[in-house]
N, C-alpha and C positions, 0 to 999 in steps of 0.2 A: 276547484281548488280548495284543500283544508288542511288546517294547521292543529296537528297533533304532537303536544308535549315537545314543543319548539321546532317541528318539524312540517315543513310545506311539502304537501304531495299533491301531485295530480289527479284528480279523480277521474279525468277522461283526457289521457294521454292521446297526443296526436300521431302522427304517422311515423314514430321514430322507429317502429320494429321493421319498415321497409328498409332502414337506413343500414350499411354495414359497420358492425362494430369493430374499433380499430383502437390502435394506440397512436399518441402523439409522434413517438419515434418513427412510426411507419405511415404517417399521415403523407408524405410526399408520394405514396404510391397510389394516393386516391384523388389525385387532382380532378375538379369538377364532379367530383361524386358526393352524395350525402353518408354521411358517418355519425356515429354516434360514440362519444369519448365516456368515460367514466373517471372521474376524479374530482379536484376540490379547486375553488377559486381562489387563486394567489394574488390577484389585485383587480381593483375596480375602477376606472375613470369615465365620466360624464362628460360631455359635450354638448349642451343643450338637448337634442332629441335623439342623441348618438350616445350609445355607451361601447366601451371599449374594455371588456372583461380578458382578463388573463386567466387562461386553465391551466392546471398541472394535473398529470396523472402517475406520476412517478417516472415516467419515460423523458419527459421533458415539458416544456411549458409553449403555448400557442396562444397568440390574441383573436379575441372573437371580435364581431363588429355586429353591433344590433340598431340598427335603424329602427324607431319607434313606428315610422309609418308601415314598416313591412313585415312585422311581427305581431302576433295577437297581444293585445293588451296585457294579458294574464303573465305571457312571457316577460314582455318588458318591465313589468313592474314588479314581477317575482326577482327577477335577476336586479333592477335597482335597489332592493331593499335587503338584499344578500349581504352578509358580513364576511369577512375575510376568512379563508380556510373552510368554510361550510362545503360540506361535501354533495356533491350534484351528478347528475347526468345531461349530458348536452349532446343535441343534433344539431346538423347543420352542412352546408356545402364547403367543400376545402376550394380554397382559391389561390393559385401560386401568386406570391408578391414579393418582388427582390428586395422591397424595401423594409421588410418585417424581418426581425431577428432571426426566425427560423426558416424564412424563405417561403412560410405559407400564412393565411389567417383562415379564421373560419366564420361564414356567413350564417351566424345563429339563426337556428329556427324554431327550436323547440327546447325546453329543459324540465326536467323533474329534479326536485330537491330531497337528498336524503336526510340531511340534519343542517337545519341553521343555527348556528352558534347565536345564543341570545346576545342581544345588546348588552345587558347588564355584568356580562361577562365575556368581553372580548378577547381575541387571542392574543396571548401574551407578546409575542414576535410580531411587532407593526415594521412597516416598511421605512425605517428610520435606524438612525446609529445606536447601536447598543453596545456596552462594556462587553470585554471578553466574560467575566466571571457571570454575569447575567447570561449571557449565550449557553456557558457550560453548565449553568445551572439549570438551564432549559434545552440542553442538548437533545431531548428525547423529541423537540418540537423545530429547534435548529435546525436538524438533518432534513427538514422540509424544503428548506430554500435552495433555490436551483444551483447555486454554488455548490453548497455541501451534498446536495444530492447528485451533482455531478462528479466530485470527488469519490462518493462513495461506488459509483458507477465505474470510474476509471481504476479504483482498487479491485473490483470484483474482476475487471479484465485481467488486472495484474496477478492475482492469484490463480486465474483459470490458464494465462499464457505460461505463468512458473510451471504449474503441474504439467501442462501440455506439452512442454518442452522436454522433460525428462519421459514422461509418457510415451514419447514418439522416439526415444533414444534408448531404447531397449532398458529404461530403470525401471525397476518395481518399488512401489510405494511401500513402506513398512513404517508402521506407526511405534514411536517407544513410548515409554510409559510417561506419565506426568508428576507422579510421585516415585521420589528416587531415595536412596538410601545414601547416597553421595554426591558430589559437585564435580561438575567437569573441571573447575577451576578455584576450587576451594568453596568455604559454607558462608563466606562474610557478607555475601549480598544476595542471600537465598531467603524466602517464605519457611521458615520451620514449622513443625508441627508435631505433634505426639503422634504415635503410629501402633494403635492398640498397645499390645505387652513388648513390641520390638523395638523401643525406643524411637529415635527421633528420625522423621522422614521429611522430604524438602519437595518444593513445586519446583519442576524442572526450571533451569536457565538455559537448556540444550538437550536435543534428542542425539547429539553426536555420538558418545560414546556407544549409545545402543544401537546406530545404525552402523558403527564401524562392526559390531557383531553381524548384524543381518548381510551386509557387505560379504563378510566370507562364507556367508550361505549363499549369496545370490549373484555376487559379483559388481552389480550397478543396483543401487538402492538409494531412495530418497525418503525424507521424513517431512512432514507437513502438519504444522500445529501450534497451539499456544505455548507460550513460554516466560517464565517469570523471573524479576530481579529486582530484589530488594535494595538496590542502589539508591541511596537518598539525594538524588540529583535533579536540580531544578532547571536544568537546558532545556532548550528547546526540540532537543534530538531524543530525548530519554522518557521512556514509558515504563510502567512495572509491569505491564501487561501487553503482549505484543505477540506478532506470528511470525514464526520461523519457517523457512524452507532449507533443508540440508541435505545435499547429496552425498554419496561417498561412493568412491571407486577404487576396487582392486587393481593392482598392477598399473597406476597412474602415478606419474611423478609430478613434481612440482609446476613445470612446464605444461604439462596435460594439463593439469588443474586452471591454470591461467586461460588455456586455449578454452576450457568448458564455460569458465566464467564469463567470458567475451562472448560467444556464441548465444549463451543463455540471457545474458541481458540486453544483444541485440535483438532477438527473438521477442523478447517482453516490450521493448520500446516500438517495435514495428506494429507488433498486435496493436497496441495502445493508438498508435497514428492511423491505423487502419480504420479502427471502430470509433474513435472516440475524437474527432476534429471539432465538431459542434460543442463537446462537454469542455473540450482544453480551452477554446475560445470562451466559453463561461467562467471557467475558472481564473483566465487572465492569462495562460500560460503561452509563451513565444514558442508555436512549434518548429521555428527555424532551428531552435536550438536542439531539440529531440532529432530532428533531421538531419544535424550535424553528426550525430551518434551512429545512424546507422548507415551514412554515406559511405560507398564503396565497399559495404559488407557484402557476402554474397546472400542471395535471395533465396535460394534453397533451401526450407527450413529443415529438410531431411539431411543436409551434409553432415558428414562426421566430422568433428571438431578436434579430433587429435591432432592433425596436422599443425604445421607452425602458423601463426596469426602476427599481424603486425599492426591492427586496426587500433587497439586501444595502447596507449603509451604505456611503457612499462621502465620504471626508476628502479633501482637498489635503494635501499635504506639509505647507504651513503651518497648517493646522489641527490636523494630527497633532503637530506641534512645538508649539503652544500647549497641545494637551492634557498633555504631558510636562512643559512647564515647570509647569504647574499642578499635577500630581503631584507633582513634585519639592518646591515649595514647600510643599505640604501635608505632605510627608515621607512619600510613598507610594514615590518612587525615591529612592535614594540618591545618585546621580549625577545632575546636569543635563545634558539633552540640549545642544549646541552648534549652533546654526542652520548649515545648510550642511552637516553629518555625514549619512551614512546612518546608518540605525537600527540599534541594535544587539540582540541577542537579549532583553535586560532591557526595551530600549523596545518592541520588537515585542510580547512579552509583555503587558505593562501595556496597549498600545492594544487589542490583540485580546481581552484577558480583559473589555472593558468594555462587549462586544456579545455578543449572543446568536446572530448570525449572521457569517459571515466578513464581514469590513469591507475595503473596497478603499481603498487608499490611493494617489493617482496624482499625477503633476507633481512629481517630486523633482528639485534641483539638478542639471542636466546632468553638472556636475563629478563626481558620485559613480556615474554611471550609465555604460553601455557606450559604444562610439563610434558604434554604428550607429542610436542612438534619437533620432528625430526632434524638434527644437526645437518647443517652443511659439511659435506665431506671435505669441502676445498677450504674451509675455515668454521671448525666446530663451534665458533663463538657466535655465529648467527645459525638462526633456523630456518628451516625451509618453507616459510609462509609468505603470505600475500595478503595485503587489504587493497581491495578496491575502492576507490575514492571518485563520488559522482563528481561530474562539473558543476560550475556554477556555484560552487563553494559549499557543498552540502557533505560534505566528508565522507566517512567509510559507510559504504552499504553492504559490502561483502567481507567477510574474514574467513581464511582458509588456510591451511598446511598440506602437507605430507606428514603423515604419522610415523612416530617411532615405530618400528616393525620388530627390534630386537628385546627379548625378554629381560635379559639383564639391564640395560639401557634404562626401559622404562621403569623398572623396580627401582632404580636408583634415583630417577627423576620424583617418582612418587614419595621416597624417603626424603629427598631434598626439601620438596615443596611441604613437607609435614603433612601429608595427605595420610588418612585412616588406611592401612594396608590391607585390613580384613574387608572394606568394603570395595577395594578395588581387585580381589582376587581373580572374580570371573572376567575382568577388563584385561589382567594379565595373560588370562587362560588362552584369549585370542594369540597373544605371541608365543603361547607355549604348544600349541596344537596347530601348525601350517600357517606361519604366518609368511606374510606377502607385503610388499610395499603396498601403500593404499593413501588415499588423500580425498580431501573433503572441504566444503565450505558451508557457511551458514550466511543467509541473506535475510535481514528483518524486512517484511513486508510493507512497514509503515515508513522507513526509511526512504523505500524504493518509491513509495507513493509521494512522499514529500518532497524527493527529486523530480520525479516525473511531472507532477502537479505544479510544482514551484512555488510550495507552503512556505510560510516563515516559522510554523510550528507544528511538530508532528501531532498534537493533539486533533488535529482536524482530519489527520488519516485513517482513523478508525471510528466504527459508529459511537462508542462510548469509552472516551479515554479513562485509563487509570493511571495516576501520577502521584507524585509525593503527597500533595494535598488533596487530593479529590476521588473518591470512590462512589459519588451519587451524580446524576441517577444511574 
């Protein structure tokens, strides 16, 4: 054994080469076999002549067992001297153990150290309580902890399942620009910049207008990418940079859009339940609440969702308003909702908390919604729109609508909202040349992650959160 620049290396490794290299996530496939793991030391507990290291490798954690009498002295002493988050390669035999958190343990036989963190500069995040500000300041290290790593693995599956659903149902992914000359809903909450000699440009708050254009070319499309909003909000639901997936479908009305959103969310929840039971347990999520979301839903993921659905509750704006008035009168809500206003976070939280499945609230007053939403022909004061509110009080995760397909009406709406007509000429062209009814929605990935994982704050849903007061690290 030699120590070079703080790193311990084995000058004569033992028989690690005969062990199968694997990951902790796949270790259950190798019970009673010798395996090699490459990772880090997450924790170390000693009890007399026994060491109980916990190793992590990015796919999970596993406890090792190291009896002093059964391993070379070099192995025991090297491990005993290791500092937390030192990187290493460890070889041992996998043993099933129902008492272990993962169901398996590793009887350590050998190890080699890639880097030992010096005692004088210990790993900043120790296994004790730490404040949120400290953890966010060290987010680049905080994401190594089991809970944060589990959240990011679930996030990756949510993103993959979201794209998978559309890819499997005839949608074409089309990527809208991130720099735009105009905004979907005005420019008051956008990040502005100078664009060479062409005036101002903005970081996109949505790809919707552009995917409407590609839908007219391809029929069924979606976009998936980062979006930005300069809203000066400090709530637990808001980020200034987040990821949005936005489908758009020609010849689809509002009812068809609600069916699509229901099938889409059901698919995502089912995928997470299939792949992440251990991660959800690490996070502390009660999976019975997610199982209730998919209960009774068709299991055939290739099913066309254009038909009638009834799994997710559907409320009109008027019905939701009546629910809020009743809650206020019974003392369950402090403030009384005013008819005609949009729903605030407390309103959405109350409505969604009354259901075990996502609830769809449709036909809001047109006056509180975006300029491009189609009026309800039965009541033009209402828009053919829908917000999908997640259960457990998580509020809106999907917002969508049937779009205005008439040129004159859209032009008048742009004028009424005092938007720059010149910037929207290309958007009006979509109604000038072969316009058809069409609908679409947007889902913020981070809000979906917060709901599925049961997180208190959206800042944990993304590797590096950008908020009103944070852009580091």
